[in-house]
Short mmCIF file of the C-alpha atoms (twelve columns), coordinates in Angstrom:
data_MODEL
# 
_entry.id   MODEL 
# 
loop_
_atom_site.group_PDB 
_atom_site.id 
_atom_site.type_symbol 
_atom_site.label_atom_id 
_atom_site.label_alt_id 
_atom_site.label_comp_id 
_atom_site.label_asym_id 
_atom_site.label_seq_id 
_atom_site.Cartn_x 
_atom_site.Cartn_y 
_atom_site.Cartn_z 
_atom_site.pdbx_PDB_model_num 
ATOM 1   C CA . VAL A 1   2.987   -18.408 -23.432 1 
ATOM 2   C CA . GLN A 2   4.549   -21.847 -23.325 1 
ATOM 3   C CA . LEU A 3   4.249   -24.163 -20.354 1 
ATOM 4   C CA . VAL A 4   6.358   -27.218 -19.570 1 
ATOM 5   C CA . GLU A 5   5.535   -29.488 -16.643 1 
ATOM 6   C CA . SER A 6   7.909   -31.827 -14.867 1 
ATOM 7   C CA . GLY A 7   8.113   -33.821 -11.683 1 
ATOM 8   C CA . GLY A 8   5.468   -36.457 -12.228 1 
ATOM 9   C CA . GLY A 9   6.122   -40.118 -11.626 1 
ATOM 10  C CA . LEU A 10  5.261   -43.175 -9.592  1 
ATOM 11  C CA . VAL A 11  4.954   -42.900 -5.827  1 
ATOM 12  C CA . GLN A 12  3.534   -45.081 -3.092  1 
ATOM 13  C CA . ALA A 13  0.439   -44.071 -1.180  1 
ATOM 14  C CA . GLY A 14  1.374   -41.680 1.603   1 
ATOM 15  C CA . GLY A 15  4.317   -40.329 -0.339  1 
ATOM 16  C CA . SER A 16  5.031   -36.885 -1.756  1 
ATOM 17  C CA . LEU A 17  5.761   -35.320 -5.120  1 
ATOM 18  C CA . ARG A 18  6.593   -31.832 -6.271  1 
ATOM 19  C CA . LEU A 19  5.443   -30.807 -9.710  1 
ATOM 20  C CA . SER A 20  6.994   -27.891 -11.559 1 
ATOM 21  C CA . CYS A 21  5.717   -25.801 -14.432 1 
ATOM 22  C CA . ALA A 22  8.119   -23.532 -16.275 1 
ATOM 23  C CA . ALA A 23  6.486   -20.683 -18.176 1 
ATOM 24  C CA . SER A 24  8.119   -18.840 -21.059 1 
ATOM 25  C CA . GLY A 25  7.111   -16.282 -23.633 1 
ATOM 26  C CA . SER A 26  4.843   -13.395 -22.645 1 
ATOM 27  C CA . THR A 27  4.777   -14.332 -18.973 1 
ATOM 28  C CA . PHE A 28  4.183   -10.716 -17.919 1 
ATOM 29  C CA . SER A 29  0.616   -11.096 -19.177 1 
ATOM 30  C CA . ILE A 30  -0.235  -14.039 -16.924 1 
ATOM 31  C CA . ASN A 31  -2.671  -13.236 -14.120 1 
ATOM 32  C CA . ILE A 32  -3.420  -16.673 -12.716 1 
ATOM 33  C CA . MET A 33  -1.465  -19.917 -12.763 1 
ATOM 34  C CA . GLY A 34  -3.045  -23.208 -11.892 1 
ATOM 35  C CA . TRP A 35  -2.850  -26.964 -11.735 1 
ATOM 36  C CA . TYR A 36  -5.602  -29.183 -13.072 1 
ATOM 37  C CA . ARG A 37  -5.797  -32.929 -13.366 1 
ATOM 38  C CA . ARG A 38  -7.623  -35.477 -15.446 1 
ATOM 39  C CA . VAL A 39  -8.336  -38.950 -14.219 1 
ATOM 40  C CA . SER A 40  -8.658  -41.426 -17.065 1 
ATOM 41  C CA . GLY A 41  -12.164 -41.282 -18.498 1 
ATOM 42  C CA . GLU A 42  -13.207 -38.240 -16.509 1 
ATOM 43  C CA . GLN A 43  -13.258 -34.500 -17.025 1 
ATOM 44  C CA . ARG A 44  -10.359 -32.280 -16.113 1 
ATOM 45  C CA . GLU A 45  -10.728 -30.820 -12.635 1 
ATOM 46  C CA . LEU A 46  -9.174  -28.018 -10.650 1 
ATOM 47  C CA . VAL A 47  -6.409  -28.803 -8.198  1 
ATOM 48  C CA . ALA A 48  -5.201  -25.345 -7.194  1 
ATOM 49  C CA . THR A 49  -4.670  -21.828 -8.542  1 
ATOM 50  C CA . ILE A 50  -2.498  -18.880 -7.590  1 
ATOM 51  C CA . TYR A 51  -2.575  -15.214 -8.553  1 
ATOM 52  C CA . THR A 52  0.826   -14.163 -9.828  1 
ATOM 53  C CA . SER A 53  0.404   -10.610 -8.537  1 
ATOM 54  C CA . ASP A 54  -0.205  -11.276 -4.860  1 
ATOM 55  C CA . GLY A 55  0.017   -15.006 -4.298  1 
ATOM 56  C CA . ARG A 56  -3.630  -15.546 -3.429  1 
ATOM 57  C CA . THR A 57  -4.399  -19.239 -3.677  1 
ATOM 58  C CA . ASN A 58  -7.416  -21.455 -4.155  1 
ATOM 59  C CA . TYR A 59  -7.564  -25.214 -3.679  1 
ATOM 60  C CA . ALA A 60  -9.950  -28.005 -4.485  1 
ATOM 61  C CA . ASP A 61  -11.429 -29.410 -1.299  1 
ATOM 62  C CA . SER A 62  -9.727  -32.754 -1.900  1 
ATOM 63  C CA . MET A 63  -6.285  -31.142 -2.011  1 
ATOM 64  C CA . GLN A 64  -6.675  -28.295 0.479   1 
ATOM 65  C CA . SER A 65  -4.865  -29.944 3.359   1 
ATOM 66  C CA . ARG A 66  -2.409  -32.011 1.330   1 
ATOM 67  C CA . SER A 67  -0.910  -29.632 -1.195  1 
ATOM 68  C CA . THR A 68  0.777   -26.263 -1.560  1 
ATOM 69  C CA . ILE A 69  0.870   -24.221 -4.747  1 
ATOM 70  C CA . SER A 70  3.525   -21.564 -5.223  1 
ATOM 71  C CA . TRP A 71  4.816   -19.213 -7.902  1 
ATOM 72  C CA . ASP A 72  8.404   -18.034 -8.274  1 
ATOM 73  C CA . ASN A 73  8.201   -14.783 -10.175 1 
ATOM 74  C CA . ALA A 74  11.952  -14.592 -10.754 1 
ATOM 75  C CA . LYS A 75  12.032  -18.017 -12.363 1 
ATOM 76  C CA . ASN A 76  8.571   -17.874 -13.953 1 
ATOM 77  C CA . THR A 77  7.964   -21.275 -12.453 1 
ATOM 78  C CA . MET A 78  5.016   -22.680 -10.569 1 
ATOM 79  C CA . TYR A 79  5.203   -25.549 -8.133  1 
ATOM 80  C CA . LEU A 80  2.745   -27.961 -6.584  1 
ATOM 81  C CA . GLN A 81  3.909   -29.800 -3.492  1 
ATOM 82  C CA . MET A 82  1.646   -32.766 -2.854  1 
ATOM 83  C CA . ASN A 83  1.819   -34.799 0.327   1 
ATOM 84  C CA . SER A 84  -0.013  -37.814 1.717   1 
ATOM 85  C CA . LEU A 85  -0.814  -38.924 -1.799  1 
ATOM 86  C CA . LYS A 86  -3.630  -41.401 -2.363  1 
ATOM 87  C CA . PRO A 87  -4.291  -43.807 -5.238  1 
ATOM 88  C CA . GLU A 88  -7.231  -41.613 -6.245  1 
ATOM 89  C CA . ASP A 89  -4.758  -38.802 -6.921  1 
ATOM 90  C CA . THR A 90  -3.527  -40.791 -9.905  1 
ATOM 91  C CA . ALA A 91  -4.073  -38.591 -12.954 1 
ATOM 92  C CA . VAL A 92  -2.413  -36.512 -15.615 1 
ATOM 93  C CA . TYR A 93  -1.638  -33.140 -14.076 1 
ATOM 94  C CA . TYR A 94  -1.785  -30.087 -16.317 1 
ATOM 95  C CA . CYS A 95  -0.297  -26.653 -15.858 1 
ATOM 96  C CA . ASN A 96  -2.531  -23.729 -16.817 1 
ATOM 97  C CA . ALA A 97  -1.837  -20.048 -17.334 1 
ATOM 98  C CA . ARG A 98  -4.642  -17.528 -17.592 1 
ATOM 99  C CA . GLU A 99  -4.644  -14.018 -19.007 1 
ATOM 100 C CA . LEU A 100 -7.537  -11.827 -17.929 1 
ATOM 101 C CA . SER A 101 -8.767  -8.710  -19.658 1 
ATOM 102 C CA . GLU A 102 -11.900 -6.653  -19.493 1 
ATOM 103 C CA . TRP A 103 -13.326 -8.505  -22.462 1 
ATOM 104 C CA . SER A 104 -11.782 -11.939 -22.550 1 
ATOM 105 C CA . GLU A 105 -9.960  -14.719 -20.807 1 
ATOM 106 C CA . THR A 106 -7.170  -16.664 -22.518 1 
ATOM 107 C CA . HIS A 107 -5.954  -20.049 -21.313 1 
ATOM 108 C CA . TYR A 108 -2.676  -21.761 -22.041 1 
ATOM 109 C CA . TRP A 109 -1.994  -25.403 -21.225 1 
ATOM 110 C CA . GLY A 110 1.038   -27.572 -20.777 1 
ATOM 111 C CA . GLN A 111 1.305   -31.065 -22.177 1 
ATOM 112 C CA . GLY A 112 0.648   -32.732 -18.833 1 
ATOM 113 C CA . THR A 113 2.654   -34.935 -16.521 1 
ATOM 114 C CA . GLN A 114 1.534   -38.324 -15.250 1 
ATOM 115 C CA . VAL A 115 1.254   -38.919 -11.519 1 
ATOM 116 C CA . THR A 116 0.642   -42.501 -10.443 1 
ATOM 117 C CA . VAL A 117 0.069   -43.395 -6.815  1 
ATOM 118 C CA . SER A 118 0.269   -47.078 -5.971  1 
ATOM 119 C CA . ALA A 119 -1.638  -48.604 -3.096  1 
# 
């Protein structure tokens, strides 16, 4: 599975961005797609996840009311719509794909896209 993110950039506080993640390869094996972010000097943290089978979603508390994750099965593309952005949302955002089996869990990662929110 290969993942390519796009849509990052510079935005003013209060603005919006939509990130995209295009998946290719053995996409039929993906069970969960997700967005994570890493603030400089800190550990990577969850932003949101979505089950590809039924669209169930999960959000970090900090993003629950300000973002929407979605998955387009026909395009094998995941989106993250982020609104009311804050300077503390500045981070590198990573796309993640997860394959689940009875015995193991396999993660795939994109290269990341920078989101910078100016005050």
